[in-house]
N, C-alpha and C positions, 0 to 999 in steps of 0.2 A: 781311499772308495774313488771312481773315478766317473767323471761326466758320461762315459758310454756305460759303465756298470746301468751310474742313474737311467739313464736314457731309454736299456734294456727291462728294465726292473720295473720301471714307471710306464712303460708304454710312450713312453716322449716323444714326439715329433720333433726332429731338427731342425729348422730354421734355414742355418750356415751358423759359417762360423769350427764348420767341421775341423780344422785342422782341433782343433782345440778340446775337441772330444778328448782327448787320455791325459787333461787338465785333473789334478788333486783335488779329491774335496773337503774338505778341514769343517767345516759346519755348511750353517744356512742360518738363514736374513729370507725377512718376510716383512715387504713395504714396499709402496703406492709416493712415499714422501723421497723425493730424487737426497736434501739437505738431512733428513733422518740416514738411509743408505749412507754416503759422504763418510757424515758424524762417527757411524755405530758398525756399520758394517769389517767386517773382517778378510784380513787374505783368504781367494782359496775357497769365499763361504758363495754357495750357488742363491744367485736373487730371486726370488716369487714376487712378480709384480704383473697389474695392468698396465702399468704405463709400454707404449708399443714404439715411439719416438725416440731417433739416434741418440737422444743425451743419458738416457740409456745405458749402452753404452756404453758413453765415455765419462761416466760416474764408472762402471765396471772397470772400463779400461785403470782408472787415477787409481782403483782399490786394489788392484790386481783379485778382481774376481769370478772363483775360477764356471761360473753361467752362470745364460739367465733364463726362469722358464715365464712365461705368460700361461694367463690363466684363464680358466671363462672362454677356452675360444680363440682367444683373437690374435693376429696377427699380423706382424712389426711392416710393416715398409719401408720402401724400398732403401728410403736410407740408413736405415736401422740395420737392416740385411747387409747392405753394404761396411759401416762402420764393424760392422760383427767380424763379417769374413779379414777387415784391417788390420783389428785389433788380436784376430786370432778367439775370440769369444765369447763360445758357442750360443746359439738363439735356440732355444726349446719353446714348448707351446703343447701344455695339457687344456681338455676340457675341460678339466673340473674345479673347482675354485680352489682359492689359495688357503681355506684354511684344511681341508682336504689332503691336497696336495703335500703342503706344506707338514699334517700331519706323515703324511708318507713320510719322506724325506729325511723325516725324524728317526721314526722306525730305523731303516737303513742307516741308516749314522750310527745310530746308541745299538742297534745290532752287530756291529764292522766291532765295534770299540770295545763291545763284553767281551765279543772274540776274541780279540788280540791281546 
């Protein structure tokens, strides 16, 4: 499943990093602690968080994550948007809380795995 497919199916907002919308998603990770994400997320994960600063993209780039989703209607600052474009990592948004969007992502990924 690509980032673009998730964007369309979950009606996510694309804030930046459009060049990375074809990134493949291998799973997901939900956390607001950067050290937790750095230590436990996997390449290709889509990261769900409420953190909006540019260090989010630094971690996403270091871990080669597929995209970042901001929850609860939060918006990234300009530095984060610039870093997202530079690293080709989509910065996405939703008004849903982390629990709900994580469940929806899990269902999409799980159903795709079951179909293959």
